[in-house]
C-alpha positions as CSV (number, residue, x, y, z in Angstrom):
1,M,28.9,26.2,-2.9
2,G,29.2,22.7,-1.4
3,S,30.5,19.6,-3.0
4,L,29.7,15.9,-2.6
5,K,31.5,12.8,-3.6
6,L,29.1,9.9,-4.2
7,Y,29.5,6.3,-5.1
8,V,26.6,4.7,-7.0
9,D,25.9,1.6,-9.0
10,D,27.2,1.8,-12.6
11,Q,23.7,1.5,-14.1
12,V,22.4,4.3,-11.9
13,E,25.3,6.5,-13.0
14,N,24.8,5.8,-16.7
15,S,21.1,6.4,-16.4
16,F,21.6,9.6,-14.5
17,R,24.2,10.9,-17.0
18,R,21.9,10.2,-19.9
19,A,18.9,11.9,-18.3
20,A,21.1,14.9,-17.2
21,M,22.5,15.3,-20.7
22,K,19.1,15.0,-22.3
23,K,17.6,17.7,-20.1
24,F,20.5,20.1,-19.6
25,G,22.6,19.4,-22.7
26,Y,26.2,18.2,-23.1
27,G,27.8,21.3,-21.8
28,R,29.8,21.9,-18.6
29,G,27.7,21.8,-15.4
30,A,24.9,19.6,-16.8
31,L,25.5,16.9,-14.2
32,S,25.8,19.3,-11.4
33,R,22.5,21.0,-12.3
34,A,20.8,17.7,-12.6
35,A,22.2,16.4,-9.3
36,E,21.2,19.6,-7.5
37,E,17.6,19.3,-8.9
38,A,17.4,15.6,-8.0
39,L,18.8,16.1,-4.4
40,A,16.4,19.1,-3.9
41,R,13.4,17.0,-5.0
42,W,14.4,14.1,-2.9
43,S,15.0,16.2,0.2
44,E,11.6,17.9,-0.3
45,G,9.8,14.6,-0.7
46,S,11.6,13.2,2.4
47,E,10.6,16.2,4.5
48,I,7.0,15.8,3.4
49,S,7.0,12.1,4.2
50,D,8.4,12.8,7.6
51,E,5.7,15.4,8.2
52,L,3.0,13.0,7.1
53,L,4.2,10.3,9.4
54,D,4.3,12.7,12.3
55,T,0.6,13.7,11.7
56,V,-0.6,10.2,12.2
57,Q,-0.1,9.5,15.9
58,D,-2.2,6.4,16.1
59,P,-3.3,4.8,12.8
60,V,-6.1,2.8,14.4
61,S,-7.8,5.8,15.9
62,T,-7.3,7.7,12.6
63,I,-9.3,5.2,10.6
64,E,-11.7,4.2,13.4
65,G,-15.2,4.6,12.2
66,L,-14.3,5.4,8.6
67,L,-15.3,2.0,7.3
68,K,-18.5,1.3,9.2
69,H,-20.5,1.5,6.0
70,V,-18.4,-1.3,4.3
71,K,-20.1,-4.7,4.6
72,G,-19.2,-8.1,3.2
73,V,-15.5,-7.3,2.6
74,S,-12.5,-9.1,4.0
75,S,-10.3,-7.5,6.6
76,V,-7.4,-7.5,4.2
77,D,-9.5,-5.6,1.6
78,L,-10.6,-3.2,4.4
79,Q,-7.0,-2.5,5.3
80,K,-6.1,-1.8,1.7
81,Q,-9.1,0.6,1.4
82,A,-8.1,2.3,4.6
83,S,-4.6,2.8,3.4
84,K,-5.9,4.4,0.2
85,I,-8.2,6.7,2.1
86,R,-5.4,7.8,4.4
87,A,-3.1,8.4,1.5
88,K,-5.7,10.5,-0.4
89,R,-6.4,12.6,2.7
90,T,-2.7,13.1,3.4
91,I,-1.9,14.1,-0.1
92,A,-4.8,16.6,-0.1
93,K,-3.6,18.1,3.2
94,S,0.0,18.4,1.9
95,A,-1.2,19.9,-1.4
96,S,-3.3,22.5,0.5
97,S,-0.5,23.4,2.8
98,A,2.0,23.6,0.0
99,S,-0.3,26.1,-1.9
100,R,-0.4,28.5,1.0
């Protein structure tokens, strides 16, 4: 089993300790269990983010043609809509690949 020595802001530490004790109790190992869970979740999320970024080679070609039907909207609004569309599709893809 590995070990880490971390330095974090006092507020982050206090918040983490409270959350860990609330979930895992006040016994020995509660902080370790909470830290392991938090690190695992962060790592998993980071890997998924990296995979998602790798799938979009050229964002312009990815959204090209998706918004042809939109009329009378500013380019900023179109960009926001495009971001939402890409995010929904990416989440759907990651959810389907995670369920396999």
